RODO-2510 file (C-alpha; in nm, 4 decimals, decimal comma):
residues 373
     n   res          X          Y          Z
     1     m     0,6957    15,1125     9,9445
     2     t     0,6518    14,7606     9,8043
     3     l     0,8902    14,6440    10,0947
     4     w     0,7124    14,8199    10,3773
     5     f     0,3685    14,6831    10,2029
     6     v     0,5200    14,3363    10,2018
     7     f     0,6360    14,3269    10,5832
     8     a     0,2837    14,4806    10,6647
     9     l     0,1331    14,1688    10,5192
    10     m     0,4118    13,9169    10,6810
    11     t     0,3044    14,0942    11,0156
    12     a    -0,0731    14,0613    11,0091
    13     a    -0,0162    13,6889    10,9144
    14     a     0,1845    13,6054    11,1851
    15     i    -0,0776    13,7620    11,4374
    16     f    -0,3310    13,5668    11,2393
    17     a    -0,0984    13,2880    11,2827
    18     v    -0,1004    13,2913    11,6636
    19     l    -0,4597    13,4243    11,7627
    20     w    -0,6559    13,2111    11,5366
    21     p    -0,5587    12,8615    11,7080
    22     l    -0,6526    13,0484    12,0351
    23     g    -1,0053    13,1438    11,9597
    24     q    -1,0611    12,7992    11,8120
    25     a    -0,9654    12,5998    12,0686
    26     a    -1,1951    12,8247    12,3024
    27     n    -1,4878    12,7126    12,1112
    28     a    -1,3789    12,3835    12,0569
    29     q    -1,3070    12,3044    12,3826
    30     a    -1,6683    12,4247    12,4925
    31     g    -1,8073    12,2311    12,2384
    32     s    -1,6468    11,9233    12,3452
    33     d    -1,7688    11,9503    12,6949
    34     l    -2,1320    11,9880    12,5644
    35     a    -2,1032    11,6525    12,3377
    36     v    -1,9759    11,5176    12,6653
    37     y    -2,2646    11,6097    12,8868
    38     r    -2,5235    11,5082    12,6113
    39     d    -2,3875    11,1382    12,6110
    40     q    -2,3551    11,1190    12,9850
    41     l    -2,7454    11,1714    13,0285
    42     d    -2,8222    10,9638    12,7435
    43     e    -2,6264    10,6713    12,8949
    44     i    -2,7956    10,7274    13,2144
    45     e    -3,0993    10,6871    13,0597
    46     r    -3,0238    10,3718    12,9425
    47     d    -2,8842    10,2373    13,2494
    48     r    -3,2018    10,3126    13,4275
    49     a    -3,3680    10,1216    13,1675
    50     a    -3,1854     9,8237    13,1640
    51     g    -3,2105     9,8335    13,5601
    52     l    -2,8102     9,8492    13,6359
    53     i    -2,9050    10,1715    13,8443
    54     g    -3,2383    10,2750    14,0028
    55     a    -3,4849    10,5281    13,9265
    56     a    -3,3226    10,8007    14,2699
    57     e    -2,9868    10,7073    14,1263
    58     a    -3,0595    10,7905    13,7775
    59     d    -3,2308    11,1377    13,9258
    60     a    -2,9205    11,2278    14,1476
    61     a    -2,6492    11,1279    13,8456
    62     r    -2,9144    11,3092    13,5904
    63     i    -2,9494    11,6467    13,8057
    64     e    -2,5658    11,6542    13,8591
    65     v    -2,4934    11,6224    13,4788
    66     s    -2,7365    11,8443    13,3746
    67     r    -2,5625    12,1413    13,6322
    68     r    -2,2497    12,0383    13,4353
    69     l    -2,3919    12,1222    13,1257
    70     i    -2,5337    12,4546    13,1851
    71     a    -2,2099    12,5295    13,3310
    72     a    -2,0514    12,4534    12,9698
    73     a    -2,3217    12,5917    12,7550
    74     d    -2,2851    12,9780    12,9450
    75     a    -1,9023    12,9467    12,9086
    76     a    -1,9819    12,8469    12,5317
    77     e    -2,2166    13,1400    12,5352
    78     f    -1,9616    13,3813    12,6434
    79     t    -1,6719    13,2749    12,4473
    80     h    -1,7010    13,5441    12,1807
    81     a    -1,7794    13,8114    12,4901
    82     l    -1,5214    13,7146    12,7706
    83     p    -1,5640    13,9171    13,0957
    84     i    -1,2685    14,1682    13,1708
    85     g    -1,0484    13,9869    13,4395
    86     s    -1,1321    13,6188    13,3293
    87     p    -0,8210    13,4015    13,2840
    88     l    -0,9043    13,3120    12,9511
    89     w    -0,9521    13,7376    12,8441
    90     r    -0,6116    13,7949    13,0375
    91     r    -0,4470    13,5214    12,8191
    92     r    -0,5825    13,6426    12,5209
    93     a    -0,4629    14,0011    12,6023
    94     l    -0,1096    13,8974    12,6553
    95     t    -0,1012    13,7118    12,3243
    96     v    -0,2311    14,0087    12,1606
    97     g     0,0052    14,2673    12,3580
    98     a     0,2762    14,0051    12,2943
    99     v     0,2281    13,9989    11,8701
   100     v     0,0664    14,3468    11,8060
   101     l     0,2651    14,5676    12,0747
   102     l     0,6582    14,4415    12,0580
   103     p     0,6486    14,5027    11,6336
   104     s     0,4777    14,8121    11,6691
   105     i     0,7478    14,9065    11,9512
   106     a     1,0400    14,7528    11,7251
   107     a     0,9673    14,9505    11,4041
   108     a     0,8968    15,2688    11,5940
   109     f     1,2882    15,2124    11,7482
   110     y     1,3931    15,1364    11,4217
   111     l     1,2557    15,4372    11,2216
   112     a     1,3934    15,6602    11,5025
   113     l     1,7410    15,4945    11,5089
   114     g     1,7708    15,3121    11,1863
   115     s     1,8406    15,4153    10,8242
   116     p     1,5224    15,2699    10,6248
   117     q     1,5875    15,4957    10,3083
   118     l     1,9549    15,3814    10,2672
   119     p     1,9453    15,1415     9,9672
   120     g     2,0194    14,7605    10,0030
   121     q     2,4051    14,6226     9,9849
   122     p     2,5496    14,3426     9,8197
   123     l     2,7861    14,1346    10,0504
   124     a     3,0813    14,1914     9,8494
   125     e     3,0904    14,5764     9,8725
   126     r     3,0463    14,5420    10,2845
   127     v     3,3431    14,2983    10,3083
   128     r     3,5752    14,5536    10,0971
   129     e     3,4571    14,8383    10,3103
   130     a     3,5102    14,6191    10,6276
   131     h     3,8631    14,6045    10,4967
   132     q     3,9222    14,9690    10,4085
   133     g     3,7798    15,0309    10,7385
   134     r     4,0900    14,9357    10,8620
   135     s     4,2864    15,1979    10,8924
   136     i     4,6779    15,1890    10,7427
   137     a     4,8272    15,2856    11,0654
   138     s     4,6865    14,9616    11,2086
   139     l     4,7726    14,7621    10,9201
   140     v     5,1729    14,8640    10,9807
   141     s     5,1015    14,8162    11,3553
   142     e     5,0556    14,4492    11,2989
   143     a     5,3614    14,4181    11,0484
   144     e     5,5535    14,5727    11,3282
   145     a     5,4430    14,3311    11,5775
   146     h     5,5053    14,0567    11,3197
   147     l     5,8703    14,1806    11,2825
   148     e     5,9383    14,2186    11,6198
   149     r     5,8230    13,8335    11,7119
   150     n     6,0289    13,7513    11,3436
   151     p     6,3523    14,0052    11,3175
   152     d     6,4843    13,7923    11,0435
   153     d     6,1596    13,7902    10,8389
   154     v     6,3201    13,9717    10,4975
   155     r     5,9624    14,0097    10,3601
   156     g     5,8427    14,1810    10,6134
   157     y     6,0622    14,4455    10,5914
   158     e     6,0099    14,4187    10,2085
   159     v     5,6468    14,5151    10,2753
   160     l     5,6926    14,7579    10,5324
   161     a     5,9965    14,9761    10,3678
   162     p     5,7799    15,1396    10,0839
   163     v     5,4642    15,1809    10,3153
   164     y     5,6831    15,3983    10,5423
   165     l     5,7739    15,5941    10,2377
   166     r     5,4931    15,6770    10,1317
   167     m     5,3444    15,7493    10,4883
   168     g     5,6181    15,9758    10,5220
   169     r     5,8360    15,7934    10,7969
   170     f     6,1709    15,8497    10,6152
   171     a     6,3898    15,7430    10,9167
   172     e     6,1622    15,3889    10,9503
   173     a     6,1968    15,3769    10,5833
   174     v     6,5660    15,3793    10,5921
   175     s     6,6322    15,1491    10,8481
   176     s     6,4165    14,8958    10,6724
   177     r     6,6015    14,9398    10,3547
   178     r     6,9359    14,8600    10,5741
   179     k     6,7987    14,5416    10,7234
   180     l     6,7144    14,4293    10,4176
   181     l     7,0727    14,4876    10,2578
   182     t     7,1943    14,3186    10,5878
   183     l     6,9507    14,0123    10,6106
   184     g     6,8629    13,9576    10,1971
   185     g     7,2261    14,0437    10,0836
   186     e     7,3281    14,3162     9,8240
   187     t     7,1263    14,3751     9,4890
   188     a     7,1335    14,6830     9,2616
   189     g     6,7259    14,7401     9,3390
   190     r     6,7955    14,7300     9,7162
   191     q     7,1094    14,9615     9,6576
   192     s     6,8831    15,2112     9,5117
   193     d     6,5883    15,1865     9,7238
   194     l     6,8107    15,2890    10,0133
   195     g     6,9401    15,5759     9,8323
   196     e     6,5795    15,6995     9,7435
   197     a     6,4966    15,6495    10,1008
   198     l     6,8124    15,8663    10,1610
   199     v     6,7050    16,1453     9,9662
   200     a     6,3454    16,1515    10,1190
   201     a     6,5087    16,1833    10,4634
   202     a     6,7139    16,4438    10,3130
   203     n     6,3677    16,6709    10,2022
   204     g     6,4946    16,5594     9,8138
   205     v     6,8617    16,6034     9,8329
   206     v     7,0467    16,3532     9,7335
   207     t     7,3445    16,3454    10,0328
   208     a     7,6565    16,1733     9,9841
   209     e     7,5656    15,8806    10,1449
   210     a     7,2412    15,8196     9,9129
   211     k     7,5084    15,9187     9,5778
   212     s     7,7255    15,6478     9,6975
   213     a     7,4198    15,4153     9,7385
   214     f     7,2944    15,4632     9,3880
   215     e     7,6616    15,4491     9,2694
   216     r     7,6850    15,0911     9,4404
   217     a     7,3599    15,0174     9,2151
   218     m     7,5447    15,1210     8,8972
   219     a     7,8294    14,9096     8,9550
   220     l     7,6284    14,6109     9,0415
   221     e     7,3812    14,6739     8,7652
   222     p     7,4688    14,9563     8,4895
   223     e     7,1013    15,0025     8,3502
   224     e     6,9552    15,0468     8,6955
   225     l     6,6883    15,3113     8,6406
   226     k     6,6434    15,4432     8,9492
   227     a     6,9988    15,5160     9,0440
   228     r     7,0526    15,6481     8,6915
   229     f     6,8025    15,8992     8,7647
   230     y     6,9241    15,9801     9,0944
   231     i     7,2612    15,9942     8,9628
   232     g     7,1673    16,2834     8,7487
   233     l     6,9523    16,4590     9,0002
   234     a     7,2901    16,4610     9,1938
   235     a     7,4783    16,6211     8,9002
   236     e     7,1535    16,8746     8,9111
   237     q     7,1880    16,9895     9,2206
   238     d     7,5850    17,0005     9,1948
   239     g     7,5250    17,2763     8,9186
   240     d     7,6487    17,0075     8,6599
   241     r     7,3247    17,0588     8,4520
   242     a     7,5074    16,9210     8,1383
   243     k     7,5784    16,5980     8,3192
   244     a     7,2421    16,5425     8,4260
   245     a     7,0635    16,6017     8,1061
   246     e     7,2966    16,3766     7,9342
   247     i     7,1994    16,1208     8,1936
   248     w     6,8295    16,1798     8,1677
   249     r     6,8306    16,2268     7,7565
   250     t     7,0220    15,8814     7,7700
   251     m     6,7308    15,7026     7,9396
   252     m     6,4417    15,8484     7,7372
   253     k     6,6633    15,7323     7,4226
   254     n     6,6245    15,3680     7,5361
   255     a     6,2731    15,4033     7,7105
   256     s     5,9783    15,2221     7,6258
   257     a     5,6830    15,4720     7,5420
   258     d     5,4343    15,2951     7,8298
   259     a     5,7539    15,3032     8,1330
   260     a     5,5919    15,4530     8,4445
   261     w     5,8794    15,6316     8,4721
   262     v     5,8878    15,8465     8,1587
   263     p     5,6706    16,1421     8,2473
   264     m     5,9047    16,2019     8,5476
   265     v     6,2290    16,2034     8,3313
   266     r     6,1012    16,4412     8,0762
   267     e     5,9555    16,6815     8,3283
   268     a     6,3259    16,7042     8,4869
   269     l     6,4250    16,7434     8,1276
   270     a     6,1805    17,0057     8,0650
   271     r     6,3392    17,1404     8,3679
   272     l     6,6940    17,1657     8,2774
   273     d     6,5457    17,3186     7,9183
   274     t     6,3810    17,5961     8,0392
   275     q     6,6656    17,7221     8,3344
   276     s     6,9229    17,9783     8,2233
   277     p     7,1889    18,0356     8,4797
   278     s     6,9899    18,3739     8,5854
   279     s     6,6573    18,1601     8,6044
   280     a     6,7456    17,8628     8,7857
   281     a     6,6459    17,7406     9,0789
   282     p     6,8510    17,8307     9,3521
   283     g     6,9846    17,4740     9,4204
   284     p     7,2847    17,3059     9,6691
   285     t     7,6261    17,2966     9,5391
   286     a     7,8555    16,9944     9,5473
   287     d     8,0018    17,1534     9,8748
   288     d     7,6221    17,1717    10,0201
   289     i     7,5769    16,8267     9,9555
   290     a     7,8643    16,6680    10,1337
   291     a     7,7961    16,8945    10,3950
   292     a     7,4362    16,7894    10,4163
   293     g     7,5237    16,4205    10,4623
   294     a     7,7003    16,5224    10,8120
   295     m     7,4572    16,7442    10,9334
   296     s     7,1848    16,6583    11,2247
   297     e     6,8465    16,6571    11,1123
   298     k     6,7593    16,9701    11,2180
   299     d     7,0331    17,1572    11,0177
   300     r     6,9408    16,9499    10,7245
   301     g     6,6060    17,0522    10,7452
   302     d     6,6796    17,3771    10,8026
   303     m     6,9188    17,4183    10,5023
   304     i     6,6135    17,2673    10,2796
   305     r     6,4180    17,5362    10,3740
   306     n     6,6357    17,8124    10,3328
   307     m     6,6679    17,6779     9,9653
   308     v     6,2853    17,6599     9,9418
   309     a     6,2461    17,9841    10,0496
   310     r     6,5111    18,1525     9,7899
   311     l     6,2825    17,9426     9,5290
   312     a     5,9807    18,1069     9,6257
   313     d     6,1748    18,4580     9,6647
   314     r     6,2753    18,4161     9,2864
   315     l     5,9328    18,3173     9,1699
   316     k     5,7569    18,6399     9,3411
   317     e     6,0379    18,8284     9,0895
   318     n     6,0068    18,5731     8,7906
   319     g     5,6222    18,3941     8,8338
   320     n     5,6616    18,2745     8,4552
   321     d     5,8393    17,9582     8,5651
   322     v     5,6026    17,6976     8,5667
   323     e     5,8647    17,4411     8,6434
   324     g     6,0023    17,6463     8,9417
   325     w     5,6306    17,6994     9,0877
   326     q     5,6206    17,3047     9,0423
   327     r     5,9112    17,2434     9,2058
   328     l     5,8215    17,4855     9,4722
   329     l     5,4435    17,3081     9,5375
   330     r     5,6464    16,9573     9,6171
   331     a     5,9042    17,1168     9,8582
   332     y     5,6385    17,2726    10,0533
   333     l     5,4998    16,9152    10,0712
   334     v     5,7839    16,7499    10,1359
   335     i     5,8907    16,9682    10,4449
   336     g     5,5425    16,9304    10,5492
   337     e     5,3885    17,3104    10,5036
   338     r     5,0818    17,2090    10,3032
   339     e     4,9429    17,5783    10,3776
   340     k     5,2200    17,7143    10,2273
   341     a     5,1905    17,4894     9,9282
   342     i     4,7785    17,5878     9,9002
   343     s     4,8984    17,9591     9,9060
   344     a     5,1616    17,8899     9,6226
   345     a     4,9060    17,6975     9,4321
   346     d     4,6879    18,0267     9,4149
   347     a     4,9552    18,2612     9,3599
   348     a     5,0948    18,0389     9,0595
   349     k     4,7642    18,0459     8,8736
   350     r     4,7410    18,3977     8,9281
   351     a     5,0795    18,4288     8,7984
   352     l     5,0507    18,2352     8,5222
   353     a     4,6851    18,3254     8,4485
   354     n     4,7991    18,4816     8,0879
   355     d     4,9439    18,1751     7,9712
   356     a     4,6521    17,8980     7,9120
   357     d     4,9279    17,6105     7,8421
   358     k     5,1532    17,6958     8,1615
   359     l     4,8033    17,7771     8,3299
   360     r     4,6875    17,4145     8,2542
   361     r     5,0072    17,2350     8,3364
   362     i     5,0314    17,3922     8,6862
   363     e     4,6822    17,3264     8,7551
   364     d     4,7399    16,9438     8,6863
   365     t     5,0316    16,9813     8,8906
   366     i     4,7903    17,1254     9,1760
   367     k     4,5911    16,8272     9,1294
   368     s     4,7561    16,5646     9,1544
   369     l     4,9289    16,7031     9,4577
   370     g     4,5615    16,7495     9,5932
   371     l     4,6419    17,1171     9,6614
   372     e     4,3114    17,2384     9,5069
   373     s     4,1671    17,5010     9,7470
***
């Protein structure tokens, strides 16, 4: 409200600043004319007295100046009551219209189309929102265009590959990882990253090609953590749960408490600890893993969907397996079936409603995956 009052005062001051000189100019002009004509009458009298002009000439000049004096006096009298249609009246009307009506029209449009109720926004925040307004897709397109012009730019592939992975563009992620190995040389980290992209492209299955990449990473660097984790996952998927547990426990033994990957390994170990031969989630055998590497993308996807369906069927019979529910939710998201993931999340909460700890764990997983219904 205070701001609008200030705006009103500023508008009034602007109008006054424009109109006041116009009015004063008219009055000053009229007063100036009267003074000139009076001086002329006095001058005529002085010239006649000095004999510079004759009486007849003095009378004629006096009559002409008097006529002009009367006209100027009339103009001064009507300065404050201008006849409608006079030039001065039209000029003042136009001025008033420009100064008063234009701000009024602008204010009306602003109130109708603008947002006067919004609070002020600092420049830094506006700049940040402008950058956020640019979609990830547009930034990726710019990076791709850059790589088309500079196909040997190792740094460009290093930037794009993890973005592709987060966007679910797994084929492009695999291609970028291969490019990095070709252009930048082989390292344990790049082999592990390639294996990770291959696992994502296979919907979570550690294929023979992915396992080979992880083994090559460990040959280059035995303590490569990502490779060790996925080698353990490959063992679990092969049915060798004891080997998987040994690998992951060794990782935990040597881990620092604040390592970012510790929760993931702890969850994997918890999954093994709660599984029994009869209740373990069905997974691919070693033959399945070997065959998956030679499958087409469609056949491999069908195989993964069958595995997920078997896990869902098992959880309908035994709904107390919180780790199984967690795997099912993630699996649905990986294969792009979000609606099924949301339905499974509701089913999991109903199945675990009588166990407060398990219910809390599944609710945390649902929240982290963005599946709240």
